[in-house]
C-alpha positions as CSV (number, residue, x, y, z in Angstrom):
1,M,-44.8,24.0,-34.9
2,S,-43.2,21.2,-36.9
3,Q,-41.0,19.0,-34.7
4,T,-40.9,15.3,-33.7
5,S,-40.1,16.0,-29.9
6,R,-40.3,19.0,-27.6
7,I,-37.3,20.9,-26.7
8,A,-37.8,23.4,-24.0
9,H,-35.6,26.3,-25.2
10,I,-37.2,25.8,-28.8
11,D,-40.6,26.3,-27.2
12,S,-39.2,29.4,-25.3
13,L,-37.6,30.8,-28.4
14,R,-41.1,30.5,-29.9
15,G,-42.6,32.1,-27.2
16,V,-40.2,35.1,-27.7
17,A,-40.9,35.4,-31.3
18,V,-44.8,35.5,-30.9
19,L,-44.7,37.9,-27.9
20,L,-42.3,40.1,-29.9
21,M,-44.9,39.9,-33.0
22,V,-47.6,40.9,-30.5
23,M,-45.4,43.8,-29.1
24,V,-44.8,45.1,-32.4
25,H,-48.3,45.0,-33.7
26,S,-49.9,46.5,-30.5
27,A,-47.1,49.2,-30.7
28,A,-48.0,50.0,-34.3
29,T,-51.7,50.0,-33.4
30,W,-51.5,52.0,-30.4
31,N,-48.7,54.3,-31.3
32,P,-48.9,58.0,-29.6
33,F,-46.2,59.6,-32.0
34,D,-46.5,60.9,-35.5
35,G,-43.7,60.7,-37.8
36,D,-40.3,59.1,-37.6
37,Q,-38.6,58.5,-34.2
38,E,-34.7,58.4,-33.6
39,T,-34.9,57.8,-29.8
40,I,-33.1,54.8,-28.1
41,L,-36.5,53.6,-27.0
42,A,-37.9,53.7,-30.4
43,Y,-34.8,51.8,-31.8
44,L,-35.1,49.2,-29.2
45,V,-38.8,48.6,-29.8
46,S,-38.5,48.6,-33.4
47,G,-35.5,46.5,-33.1
48,L,-36.9,43.7,-30.9
49,G,-40.4,43.7,-32.8
50,G,-38.2,43.5,-36.2
51,L,-36.7,40.4,-34.9
52,A,-40.1,38.7,-34.3
53,A,-40.8,37.5,-38.1
54,P,-37.3,36.4,-38.9
55,L,-37.1,34.4,-35.5
56,F,-40.6,33.1,-36.4
57,V,-39.4,31.9,-39.9
58,T,-36.0,30.7,-38.7
59,L,-37.6,28.3,-36.2
60,F,-40.1,27.1,-38.7
61,G,-37.2,26.1,-41.0
62,W,-35.5,24.5,-38.1
63,G,-38.6,22.5,-37.4
64,M,-39.3,21.6,-41.0
65,L,-36.0,19.6,-41.3
66,R,-36.8,17.8,-38.3
67,S,-40.5,16.9,-39.2
68,K,-40.0,14.8,-42.2
69,L,-43.3,15.3,-43.7
70,N,-44.5,13.5,-46.8
71,L,-46.2,15.0,-49.8
72,K,-49.6,14.4,-48.6
73,T,-49.0,16.2,-45.1
74,R,-46.9,19.0,-46.5
75,I,-49.7,19.7,-48.7
76,F,-52.3,19.7,-46.0
77,Q,-50.0,21.8,-43.8
78,A,-49.6,24.4,-46.5
79,T,-53.3,24.6,-47.0
80,F,-54.0,24.8,-43.2
81,L,-51.5,27.7,-42.9
82,L,-53.0,29.6,-45.9
83,L,-56.5,29.1,-44.3
84,C,-55.0,30.7,-41.3
85,Q,-53.5,33.5,-43.0
86,I,-56.8,34.2,-44.4
87,L,-58.2,34.2,-40.9
88,V,-55.8,36.7,-39.9
89,N,-56.6,38.9,-42.8
90,I,-60.4,38.9,-41.9
91,F,-59.6,39.4,-38.3
92,S,-57.9,42.5,-39.3
93,P,-59.8,44.4,-42.2
94,H,-58.1,47.6,-41.4
95,L,-54.8,46.3,-42.1
96,F,-55.2,43.5,-44.6
97,N,-57.4,42.5,-47.6
98,T,-58.9,39.0,-47.7
99,L,-56.3,37.3,-49.8
100,T,-53.3,39.6,-48.6
101,P,-50.2,37.3,-48.6
102,G,-48.3,37.4,-45.2
103,I,-46.0,35.4,-43.0
104,L,-48.3,32.3,-42.9
105,S,-48.6,32.2,-46.6
106,L,-44.8,32.5,-46.7
107,M,-44.7,29.4,-44.3
108,A,-47.1,27.6,-46.4
109,L,-44.9,28.3,-49.9
110,L,-42.1,27.2,-47.8
111,T,-43.7,24.0,-46.7
112,I,-44.2,23.1,-50.5
113,I,-40.8,24.0,-51.8
114,F,-39.0,22.4,-48.7
115,P,-37.9,19.3,-50.6
116,L,-35.7,21.5,-52.9
117,I,-34.2,23.4,-50.1
118,D,-33.6,20.1,-48.4
119,Y,-31.8,18.6,-51.5
120,C,-29.6,21.7,-51.6
121,L,-28.7,21.7,-48.1
122,I,-27.8,17.9,-48.5
123,K,-25.7,18.6,-51.5
124,L,-24.0,21.8,-50.4
125,N,-24.0,21.9,-46.7
126,L,-23.0,25.0,-45.1
127,S,-22.0,26.2,-48.7
128,F,-25.9,26.5,-49.3
129,I,-26.5,29.2,-46.9
130,L,-23.5,31.0,-47.7
131,I,-24.2,31.1,-51.5
132,S,-28.0,31.9,-50.8
133,T,-27.0,34.8,-48.6
134,M,-24.6,36.1,-51.1
135,I,-27.2,36.0,-54.0
136,I,-29.9,37.6,-52.1
137,L,-27.7,40.4,-50.8
138,L,-26.1,41.0,-54.3
139,V,-29.6,41.1,-56.0
140,Q,-30.7,43.6,-53.3
141,I,-28.0,45.9,-53.8
142,L,-27.9,46.0,-57.6
143,F,-31.7,45.7,-58.3
144,P,-33.4,47.2,-55.2
145,E,-36.4,48.0,-57.2
146,V,-37.3,44.3,-57.4
147,Q,-38.9,44.2,-54.1
148,G,-41.3,47.3,-54.8
149,T,-41.9,50.2,-52.7
150,G,-42.5,50.8,-49.1
151,D,-46.2,51.7,-49.7
152,W,-48.4,49.5,-47.5
153,D,-51.4,49.6,-49.8
154,D,-49.2,48.0,-52.7
155,R,-47.7,45.6,-50.2
156,V,-51.1,44.2,-49.1
157,A,-53.2,44.6,-52.5
158,D,-55.1,41.7,-53.7
159,N,-56.7,43.1,-56.7
160,S,-55.5,40.4,-59.0
161,I,-53.7,37.0,-59.7
162,T,-50.7,38.9,-60.9
163,I,-50.6,41.3,-57.9
164,L,-51.2,38.4,-55.4
165,F,-48.3,36.3,-57.0
166,S,-45.9,39.3,-57.0
167,N,-46.7,40.1,-53.2
168,L,-46.1,36.4,-52.4
169,F,-43.0,36.2,-54.2
170,L,-41.3,39.5,-54.1
171,T,-43.2,42.7,-53.2
172,G,-45.5,41.8,-50.5
173,T,-45.1,42.0,-46.5
174,Y,-43.2,38.9,-46.2
175,P,-42.4,37.8,-49.8
176,L,-40.3,34.6,-50.5
177,F,-37.6,36.7,-51.6
178,P,-35.6,37.5,-49.5
179,W,-37.4,36.0,-46.4
180,I,-36.4,32.5,-47.6
181,I,-32.9,33.3,-46.2
182,F,-34.5,32.9,-42.6
183,F,-36.0,29.4,-43.4
184,I,-32.4,28.3,-44.9
185,L,-30.6,29.5,-41.6
186,G,-33.2,27.8,-39.5
187,A,-32.9,24.4,-41.6
188,T,-29.0,24.9,-41.5
189,V,-28.8,25.2,-37.9
190,S,-31.2,22.0,-37.5
191,S,-28.8,20.0,-39.7
192,L,-25.8,21.0,-37.6
193,Q,-27.6,20.0,-34.1
194,R,-25.7,17.5,-32.3
195,N,-27.8,17.4,-29.1
196,E,-31.0,18.8,-27.7
197,N,-29.3,20.9,-25.2
198,Q,-27.4,23.0,-27.8
199,T,-29.4,23.2,-30.9
200,L,-27.3,26.1,-32.0
201,P,-23.8,25.2,-32.0
202,I,-21.3,27.5,-30.4
203,D,-18.2,27.1,-32.8
204,K,-16.1,29.0,-35.0
205,K,-18.7,29.5,-37.5
206,T,-21.4,31.0,-35.2
207,I,-19.5,33.4,-33.2
208,P,-17.7,35.0,-36.0
209,T,-21.0,35.3,-37.9
210,V,-22.5,37.3,-34.6
211,I,-19.4,39.5,-34.4
212,L,-19.4,40.4,-38.0
213,G,-23.1,41.1,-37.8
214,L,-22.8,43.1,-34.7
215,S,-19.8,45.1,-36.2
216,F,-22.1,46.0,-39.2
217,C,-24.8,47.2,-37.1
218,I,-22.5,49.4,-34.8
219,I,-20.7,51.1,-37.9
220,T,-24.1,51.9,-39.8
221,F,-25.6,53.0,-36.5
222,I,-22.6,55.4,-36.0
223,I,-22.6,56.6,-39.6
224,A,-26.5,57.2,-39.3
225,Q,-26.1,59.2,-36.1
226,Y,-23.1,61.2,-37.7
227,N,-25.1,61.9,-40.8
228,G,-28.4,62.8,-39.0
229,E,-30.0,59.8,-41.0
230,L,-32.5,57.2,-39.9
231,W,-30.7,53.9,-38.9
232,A,-33.8,51.7,-38.9
233,H,-37.3,52.3,-39.9
234,P,-40.2,50.1,-41.0
235,S,-40.6,51.8,-44.4
236,S,-39.0,55.2,-44.6
237,E,-35.5,55.9,-46.1
238,A,-33.0,54.1,-43.6
239,Y,-30.0,51.8,-43.5
240,L,-32.4,49.1,-42.3
241,T,-35.7,48.9,-43.5
242,F,-38.5,46.0,-43.0
243,F,-40.8,47.0,-45.8
244,P,-39.0,46.2,-48.1
245,A,-36.5,44.1,-45.9
246,N,-33.3,45.5,-47.3
247,Y,-29.8,43.8,-47.2
248,G,-29.0,45.9,-43.9
249,F,-32.1,44.6,-42.1
250,L,-31.1,41.0,-43.1
251,I,-27.6,41.1,-41.7
252,A,-29.2,42.6,-38.5
253,A,-31.9,40.4,-38.4
254,I,-29.7,37.2,-38.7
255,T,-27.3,38.7,-36.3
256,G,-30.2,39.4,-33.7
257,T,-31.7,35.9,-34.3
258,L,-28.5,34.1,-33.5
259,L,-27.9,36.2,-30.4
260,I,-31.6,35.5,-29.0
261,W,-31.0,31.8,-29.8
262,L,-27.7,31.6,-28.0
263,F,-29.3,33.6,-24.9
264,I,-32.5,31.4,-24.6
265,Q,-30.4,28.3,-25.3
266,R,-28.3,29.0,-22.3
267,Y,-30.9,30.3,-19.9
268,I,-34.1,28.4,-21.3
269,L,-36.7,30.8,-19.7
270,S,-39.1,28.2,-19.0
271,F,-41.8,30.7,-18.3
272,L,-42.1,31.0,-22.1
273,V,-42.7,27.7,-23.0
274,S,-46.3,27.5,-22.8
275,T,-46.6,30.6,-24.9
276,G,-44.3,29.1,-27.5
277,R,-46.5,25.8,-27.8
278,L,-49.3,28.1,-28.7
279,S,-47.4,30.5,-31.0
280,L,-49.6,29.8,-34.0
281,T,-52.9,30.1,-32.0
282,I,-51.8,33.4,-30.3
283,Y,-50.3,34.8,-33.8
284,V,-53.8,34.3,-35.4
285,F,-56.1,35.4,-32.7
286,H,-54.2,38.2,-31.1
287,F,-55.3,40.5,-34.2
288,I,-59.0,40.4,-33.1
289,P,-58.6,42.6,-30.1
290,L,-56.3,44.8,-31.9
291,S,-58.9,45.1,-34.8
292,L,-61.7,45.9,-32.3
293,M,-59.7,48.4,-30.4
294,H,-57.4,50.0,-33.0
295,R,-58.8,53.5,-32.7
296,F,-58.6,53.6,-28.8
297,D,-55.3,55.5,-28.6
298,T,-56.6,58.4,-30.6
299,Q,-60.3,58.2,-29.3
300,Y,-59.3,58.2,-25.7
301,E,-56.2,60.6,-26.4
302,W,-53.6,58.1,-24.9
303,G,-50.2,59.7,-24.0
304,V,-46.9,57.8,-24.5
305,G,-47.2,56.3,-20.9
306,I,-50.5,55.1,-21.1
307,S,-49.8,53.8,-24.6
308,A,-46.6,52.0,-23.6
309,S,-48.3,50.4,-20.7
310,I,-51.3,49.1,-22.8
311,V,-48.7,47.8,-25.2
312,M,-46.6,45.7,-22.5
313,L,-49.9,44.7,-20.7
314,Y,-51.3,43.2,-24.1
315,T,-48.1,41.5,-24.9
316,L,-47.5,39.8,-21.3
317,I,-51.1,38.9,-21.0
318,W,-50.7,36.2,-23.5
319,M,-48.3,34.2,-21.2
320,P,-51.0,33.6,-18.5
321,I,-53.6,33.1,-21.1
322,S,-51.5,30.2,-23.0
323,L,-50.8,28.5,-19.4
324,L,-54.4,28.4,-18.8
325,L,-55.5,27.1,-22.1
326,L,-52.8,24.2,-22.0
327,K,-53.9,23.3,-18.5
328,Y,-57.8,23.6,-18.8
329,L,-58.4,23.4,-22.6
330,P,-55.3,21.5,-23.8
331,N,-57.2,20.4,-27.2
332,L,-58.3,24.0,-28.0
333,N,-55.6,25.3,-30.2
334,L,-54.7,25.3,-33.8
335,E,-51.5,23.4,-33.1
336,K,-53.2,20.5,-31.5
337,L,-55.8,20.6,-34.7
338,L,-53.0,20.6,-37.3
339,R,-51.1,17.6,-35.4
340,K,-54.2,15.6,-35.2
341,A,-55.0,16.1,-39.0
342,R,-51.6,15.2,-40.1
343,K,-51.5,12.1,-38.0
344,S,-54.8,11.1,-39.7
345,L,-53.4,11.2,-43.2
Protein backbone atom coordinates (compact mmCIF):
# COMPACT_ATOMS: atom_id res chain seq x y z
CA MET A 1 0.00 0.00 0.00
CA SER A 2 2.76 2.47 0.90
CA GLN A 3 5.54 2.16 -1.64
CA THR A 4 7.28 4.29 -4.24
CA SER A 5 7.38 1.73 -7.07
CA ARG A 6 5.75 -1.63 -7.67
CA ILE A 7 7.72 -4.81 -7.05
CA ALA A 8 6.00 -7.92 -8.39
CA HIS A 9 6.83 -10.32 -5.58
CA ILE A 10 5.82 -7.75 -2.94
CA ASP A 11 2.42 -7.45 -4.61
CA SER A 12 2.25 -11.25 -4.68
CA LEU A 13 3.05 -11.33 -0.96
CA ARG A 14 0.24 -8.87 -0.32
CA GLY A 15 -1.99 -11.13 -2.39
CA VAL A 16 -1.05 -14.12 -0.23
CA ALA A 17 -1.71 -12.10 2.93
CA VAL A 18 -5.18 -10.92 1.95
CA LEU A 19 -6.23 -14.31 0.54
CA LEU A 20 -5.16 -15.97 3.79
CA MET A 21 -7.21 -13.33 5.60
CA VAL A 22 -10.24 -14.20 3.50
CA MET A 23 -9.64 -17.92 4.03
CA VAL A 24 -9.37 -17.74 7.81
CA HIS A 25 -12.38 -15.42 8.13
CA SER A 26 -14.54 -17.58 5.88
CA ALA A 27 -13.36 -20.76 7.64
CA ALA A 28 -14.30 -19.21 10.98
CA THR A 29 -17.68 -18.17 9.55
CA TRP A 30 -18.59 -21.48 7.90
CA ASN A 31 -17.00 -23.91 10.35
CA PRO A 32 -18.83 -27.28 10.53
CA PHE A 33 -16.92 -28.34 13.66
CA ASP A 34 -17.66 -27.70 17.30
CA GLY A 35 -14.87 -27.52 19.85
CA ASP A 36 -11.10 -27.66 19.47
CA GLN A 37 -9.64 -29.54 16.52
CA GLU A 38 -6.26 -31.29 16.71
CA THR A 39 -6.14 -32.71 13.18
CA ILE A 40 -3.33 -31.93 10.73
CA LEU A 41 -5.88 -30.23 8.43
CA ALA A 42 -7.09 -28.00 11.27
CA TYR A 43 -3.52 -27.06 12.16
CA LEU A 44 -2.72 -26.37 8.50
CA VAL A 45 -5.71 -24.06 8.02
CA SER A 46 -5.22 -22.27 11.33
CA GLY A 47 -1.46 -22.08 10.75
CA LEU A 48 -1.74 -20.50 7.32
CA GLY A 49 -4.60 -18.29 8.44
CA GLY A 50 -2.61 -17.24 11.47
CA LEU A 51 0.14 -15.93 9.19
CA ALA A 52 -2.21 -13.58 7.33
CA ALA A 53 -2.17 -10.70 9.81
CA PRO A 54 1.58 -10.95 10.65
CA LEU A 55 2.38 -10.89 6.93
CA PHE A 56 -0.03 -7.97 6.40
CA VAL A 57 1.56 -5.88 9.17
CA THR A 58 5.12 -6.85 8.18
CA LEU A 59 4.53 -5.72 4.60
CA PHE A 60 2.99 -2.51 5.89
CA GLY A 61 6.17 -1.82 7.86
CA TRP A 62 8.26 -2.61 4.78
CA GLY A 63 6.23 -0.16 2.70
CA MET A 64 6.17 2.62 5.30
CA LEU A 65 9.97 2.81 5.38
CA ARG A 66 9.98 3.30 1.59
CA SER A 67 7.07 5.74 1.45
CA LYS A 68 8.75 8.77 3.10
CA LEU A 69 5.41 10.32 4.07
CA ASN A 70 5.38 13.77 5.65
CA LEU A 71 3.30 14.65 8.70
CA LYS A 72 0.28 15.83 6.71
CA THR A 73 0.11 12.69 4.56
CA ARG A 74 0.67 10.44 7.57
CA ILE A 75 -2.22 12.07 9.41
CA PHE A 76 -4.42 11.67 6.34
CA GLN A 77 -3.41 8.02 5.85
CA ALA A 78 -4.06 7.25 9.52
CA THR A 79 -7.50 8.88 9.30
CA PHE A 80 -8.25 6.97 6.09
CA LEU A 81 -7.31 3.65 7.70
CA LEU A 82 -9.42 4.41 10.77
CA LEU A 83 -12.42 5.12 8.55
CA CYS A 84 -11.79 1.84 6.71
CA GLN A 85 -11.72 0.06 10.08
CA ILE A 86 -15.09 1.55 10.97
CA LEU A 87 -16.40 0.39 7.57
CA VAL A 88 -15.22 -3.15 8.34
CA ASN A 89 -16.98 -2.99 11.70
CA ILE A 90 -20.22 -1.72 10.15
CA PHE A 91 -20.06 -4.46 7.50
CA SER A 92 -19.68 -7.12 10.23
CA PRO A 93 -22.07 -6.27 13.09
CA HIS A 94 -22.18 -9.95 14.11
CA LEU A 95 -18.45 -9.78 14.90
CA PHE A 96 -17.54 -6.22 15.82
CA ASN A 97 -18.92 -3.11 17.45
CA THR A 98 -18.81 0.14 15.50
CA LEU A 99 -15.58 1.45 17.06
CA THR A 100 -13.82 -1.87 17.70
CA PRO A 101 -10.07 -1.48 17.08
CA GLY A 102 -8.71 -3.94 14.51
CA ILE A 103 -5.81 -4.45 12.15
CA LEU A 104 -6.52 -1.25 10.19
CA SER A 105 -6.63 0.88 13.34
CA LEU A 106 -3.33 -0.78 14.31
CA MET A 107 -1.90 0.34 10.96
CA ALA A 108 -3.29 3.84 11.54
CA LEU A 109 -1.54 4.02 14.91
CA LEU A 110 1.70 2.69 13.41
CA THR A 111 1.47 5.36 10.70
CA ILE A 112 1.36 8.07 13.37
CA ILE A 113 4.23 6.73 15.49
CA PHE A 114 6.39 5.70 12.51
CA PRO A 115 8.97 8.53 12.94
CA LEU A 116 9.85 7.13 16.37
CA ILE A 117 10.33 3.64 14.93
CA ASP A 118 12.34 5.06 12.03
CA TYR A 119 14.57 6.98 14.45
CA CYS A 120 15.24 3.86 16.56
CA LEU A 121 16.00 1.84 13.43
CA ILE A 122 18.49 4.45 12.21
CA LYS A 123 20.21 4.67 15.59
CA LEU A 124 20.21 0.99 16.53
CA ASN A 125 20.06 -0.76 13.13
CA LEU A 126 19.58 -4.53 13.56
CA SER A 127 19.88 -4.21 17.32
CA PHE A 128 16.48 -2.49 17.34
CA ILE A 129 14.49 -5.57 16.33
CA LEU A 130 16.55 -7.80 18.63
CA ILE A 131 15.98 -5.52 21.63
CA SER A 132 12.28 -5.06 20.75
CA THR A 133 11.73 -8.80 20.40
CA MET A 134 13.47 -9.57 23.69
CA ILE A 135 11.48 -6.92 25.58
CA ILE A 136 8.14 -8.06 24.12
CA LEU A 137 8.80 -11.76 24.79
CA LEU A 138 10.03 -11.02 28.31
CA VAL A 139 6.93 -8.95 29.15
CA GLN A 140 4.68 -11.70 27.75
CA ILE A 141 6.39 -14.40 29.79
CA LEU A 142 6.52 -12.42 33.04
CA PHE A 143 3.22 -10.54 32.78
CA PRO A 144 0.85 -12.56 30.52
CA GLU A 145 -2.21 -10.91 32.09
CA VAL A 146 -1.29 -7.56 30.51
CA GLN A 147 -2.83 -8.72 27.21
CA GLY A 148 -6.18 -9.58 28.72
CA THR A 149 -8.13 -12.80 28.24
CA GLY A 150 -9.11 -14.75 25.14
CA ASP A 151 -12.74 -13.66 25.53
CA TRP A 152 -13.97 -12.26 22.21
CA ASP A 153 -16.55 -9.88 23.69
CA ASP A 154 -13.86 -8.18 25.78
CA ARG A 155 -11.54 -7.80 22.80
CA VAL A 156 -14.14 -6.12 20.58
CA ALA A 157 -15.75 -3.98 23.29
CA ASP A 158 -16.08 -0.23 22.68
CA ASN A 159 -18.11 0.75 25.76
CA SER A 160 -15.85 3.58 26.85
CA ILE A 161 -12.75 5.57 25.92
CA THR A 162 -10.74 3.61 28.48
CA ILE A 163 -11.76 0.27 26.97
CA LEU A 164 -11.11 1.54 23.44
CA PHE A 165 -7.58 2.64 24.33
CA SER A 166 -6.96 -0.60 26.22
CA ASN A 167 -8.01 -2.65 23.19
CA LEU A 168 -6.04 -0.42 20.84
CA PHE A 169 -2.81 -0.71 22.79
CA LEU A 170 -2.94 -3.97 24.78
CA THR A 171 -6.07 -6.10 24.97
CA GLY A 172 -7.84 -5.93 21.59
CA THR A 173 -7.78 -8.18 18.54
CA TYR A 174 -4.67 -6.49 17.05
CA PRO A 175 -3.22 -4.28 19.79
CA LEU A 176 -0.04 -2.24 19.37
CA PHE A 177 1.60 -4.54 21.92
CA PRO A 178 2.79 -7.02 20.74
CA TRP A 179 1.85 -6.58 17.06
CA ILE A 180 4.32 -3.73 16.63
CA ILE A 181 7.03 -6.39 16.36
CA PHE A 182 5.85 -7.36 12.86
CA PHE A 183 5.90 -3.73 11.74
CA ILE A 184 9.46 -3.42 13.06
CA LEU A 185 10.35 -6.65 11.24
CA GLY A 186 9.05 -5.25 7.96
CA ALA A 187 10.82 -1.91 8.41
CA THR A 188 14.06 -3.75 9.28
CA VAL A 189 13.84 -5.91 6.16
CA SER A 190 13.17 -2.78 4.09
CA SER A 191 16.26 -1.08 5.54
CA LEU A 192 18.43 -4.06 4.54
CA GLN A 193 17.19 -4.23 0.94
CA ARG A 194 19.93 -4.00 -1.68
CA ASN A 195 17.95 -4.67 -4.86
CA GLU A 196 14.33 -5.11 -5.92
CA ASN A 197 14.78 -8.77 -6.87
CA GLN A 198 15.76 -9.69 -3.33
CA THR A 199 13.86 -7.58 -0.81
CA LEU A 200 14.57 -10.11 1.95
CA PRO A 201 18.31 -10.80 2.12
CA ILE A 202 19.32 -14.46 2.20
CA ASP A 203 22.24 -14.22 4.57
CA LYS A 204 23.73 -15.27 7.91
CA LYS A 205 20.97 -13.40 9.74
CA THR A 206 17.87 -14.61 7.91
CA ILE A 207 18.66 -18.32 7.63
CA PRO A 208 19.60 -18.91 11.31
CA THR A 209 16.49 -16.98 12.37
CA VAL A 210 14.30 -19.28 10.27
CA ILE A 211 16.09 -22.40 11.53
CA LEU A 212 15.69 -21.35 15.17
CA GLY A 213 12.03 -20.55 14.62
CA LEU A 214 11.35 -23.86 12.90
CA SER A 215 13.16 -25.71 15.69
CA PHE A 216 10.94 -23.99 18.26
CA CYS A 217 7.80 -24.95 16.32
CA ILE A 218 8.84 -28.58 15.89
CA ILE A 219 9.89 -29.03 19.52
CA THR A 220 6.73 -27.44 20.96
CA PHE A 221 4.57 -29.46 18.55
CA ILE A 222 6.19 -32.72 19.67
CA ILE A 223 5.81 -31.77 23.35
CA ALA A 224 2.15 -30.86 22.79
CA GLN A 225 1.44 -34.17 21.08
CA TYR A 226 3.28 -36.13 23.77
CA ASN A 227 1.33 -34.41 26.55
CA GLY A 228 -1.99 -34.56 24.70
CA GLU A 229 -2.26 -30.76 24.66
CA LEU A 230 -3.31 -28.23 22.04
CA TRP A 231 -0.38 -26.89 20.07
CA ALA A 232 -2.13 -23.97 18.37
CA HIS A 233 -5.56 -22.40 18.78
CA PRO A 234 -7.11 -18.95 18.26
CA SER A 235 -8.06 -18.48 21.91
CA SER A 236 -7.97 -21.73 23.93
CA GLU A 237 -5.07 -22.71 26.18
CA ALA A 238 -2.29 -23.75 23.79
CA TYR A 239 1.41 -23.33 23.09
CA LEU A 240 0.52 -20.90 20.30
CA THR A 241 -2.49 -18.61 20.76
CA PHE A 242 -3.73 -15.78 18.55
CA PHE A 243 -6.07 -14.05 21.03
CA PRO A 244 -3.97 -12.95 22.80
CA ALA A 245 -0.90 -13.30 20.58
CA ASN A 246 1.49 -15.08 22.96
CA TYR A 247 5.27 -15.45 22.66
CA GLY A 248 4.94 -18.87 21.00
CA PHE A 249 2.71 -17.41 18.32
CA LEU A 250 5.08 -14.47 17.74
CA ILE A 251 8.06 -16.79 17.21
CA ALA A 252 6.09 -19.07 14.88
CA ALA A 253 4.56 -16.13 12.98
CA ILE A 254 7.90 -14.39 12.42
CA THR A 255 9.31 -17.70 11.15
CA GLY A 256 6.32 -18.32 8.87
CA THR A 257 6.40 -14.77 7.52
CA LEU A 258 10.07 -15.08 6.60
CA LEU A 259 9.50 -18.48 4.96
CA ILE A 260 6.61 -17.21 2.84
CA TRP A 261 8.63 -14.14 1.89
CA LEU A 262 11.60 -16.27 0.80
CA PHE A 263 9.34 -18.57 -1.22
CA ILE A 264 7.42 -15.81 -3.02
CA GLN A 265 10.63 -13.86 -3.61
CA ARG A 266 12.05 -16.92 -5.36
CA TYR A 267 9.00 -17.96 -7.39
CA ILE A 268 7.07 -14.60 -7.56
CA LEU A 269 3.67 -16.25 -8.37
CA SER A 270 2.60 -13.43 -10.69
CA PHE A 271 -1.02 -14.65 -10.72
CA LEU A 272 -1.30 -13.12 -7.24
CA VAL A 273 -0.09 -9.65 -8.24
CA SER A 274 -3.52 -8.18 -9.04
CA THR A 275 -4.91 -9.46 -5.75
CA GLY A 276 -2.03 -7.86 -3.88
CA ARG A 277 -2.57 -4.52 -5.56
CA LEU A 278 -6.12 -4.47 -4.19
CA SER A 279 -5.35 -6.00 -0.80
CA LEU A 280 -6.92 -3.18 1.22
CA THR A 281 -10.05 -3.11 -0.95
CA ILE A 282 -10.47 -6.88 -0.74
CA TYR A 283 -9.87 -6.89 3.01
CA VAL A 284 -12.54 -4.26 3.67
CA PHE A 285 -15.22 -5.56 1.32
CA HIS A 286 -14.84 -9.32 1.76
CA PHE A 287 -16.67 -8.95 5.08
CA ILE A 288 -19.95 -8.00 3.38
CA PRO A 289 -20.82 -11.45 1.92
CA LEU A 290 -19.57 -13.11 5.11
CA SER A 291 -21.91 -10.97 7.16
CA LEU A 292 -24.88 -11.63 4.88
CA MET A 293 -24.27 -15.39 4.79
CA HIS A 294 -22.75 -16.10 8.20
CA ARG A 295 -25.56 -18.48 9.22
CA PHE A 296 -25.63 -20.47 5.98
CA ASP A 297 -23.57 -23.38 7.35
CA THR A 298 -26.11 -24.10 10.10
CA GLN A 299 -29.17 -23.02 8.12
CA TYR A 300 -28.40 -25.41 5.26
CA GLU A 301 -26.60 -28.01 7.42
CA TRP A 302 -23.32 -27.95 5.54
CA GLY A 303 -20.97 -30.86 6.18
CA VAL A 304 -17.20 -30.58 6.30
CA GLY A 305 -16.84 -31.23 2.55
CA ILE A 306 -19.32 -28.56 1.46
CA SER A 307 -18.03 -26.09 4.04
CA ALA A 308 -14.40 -26.58 2.96
CA SER A 309 -15.36 -26.24 -0.70
CA ILE A 310 -17.27 -23.01 -0.07
CA VAL A 311 -14.35 -21.60 1.92
CA MET A 312 -11.89 -22.37 -0.88
CA LEU A 313 -14.23 -21.02 -3.56
CA TYR A 314 -14.87 -17.81 -1.64
CA THR A 315 -11.12 -17.35 -1.07
CA LEU A 316 -10.02 -18.00 -4.65
CA ILE A 317 -12.80 -16.01 -6.32
CA TRP A 318 -11.13 -12.77 -5.23
CA MET A 319 -8.29 -13.46 -7.67
CA PRO A 320 -10.38 -13.10 -10.87
CA ILE A 321 -12.43 -10.33 -9.23
CA SER A 322 -9.27 -8.28 -8.60
CA LEU A 323 -8.03 -8.93 -12.14
CA LEU A 324 -11.33 -7.75 -13.64
CA LEU A 325 -11.49 -4.69 -11.39
CA LEU A 326 -7.98 -3.58 -12.36
CA LYS A 327 -8.70 -4.14 -16.04
CA TYR A 328 -12.13 -2.55 -16.37
CA LEU A 329 -12.46 -0.31 -13.29
CA PRO A 330 -8.86 0.60 -12.40
CA ASN A 331 -9.85 3.70 -10.43
CA LEU A 332 -12.55 2.02 -8.37
CA ASN A 333 -10.58 0.86 -5.34
CA LEU A 334 -9.45 2.14 -1.96
CA GLU A 335 -5.76 2.02 -2.90
CA LYS A 336 -6.23 4.42 -5.81
CA LEU A 337 -8.36 6.73 -3.67
CA LEU A 338 -5.69 6.84 -0.96
CA ARG A 339 -2.85 7.48 -3.44
CA LYS A 340 -4.72 10.27 -5.21
CA ALA A 341 -5.63 11.95 -1.95
CA ARG A 342 -2.06 11.76 -0.65
CA LYS A 343 -0.67 13.27 -3.85
CA SER A 344 -3.06 16.21 -3.56
CA LEU A 345 -1.79 17.11 -0.07
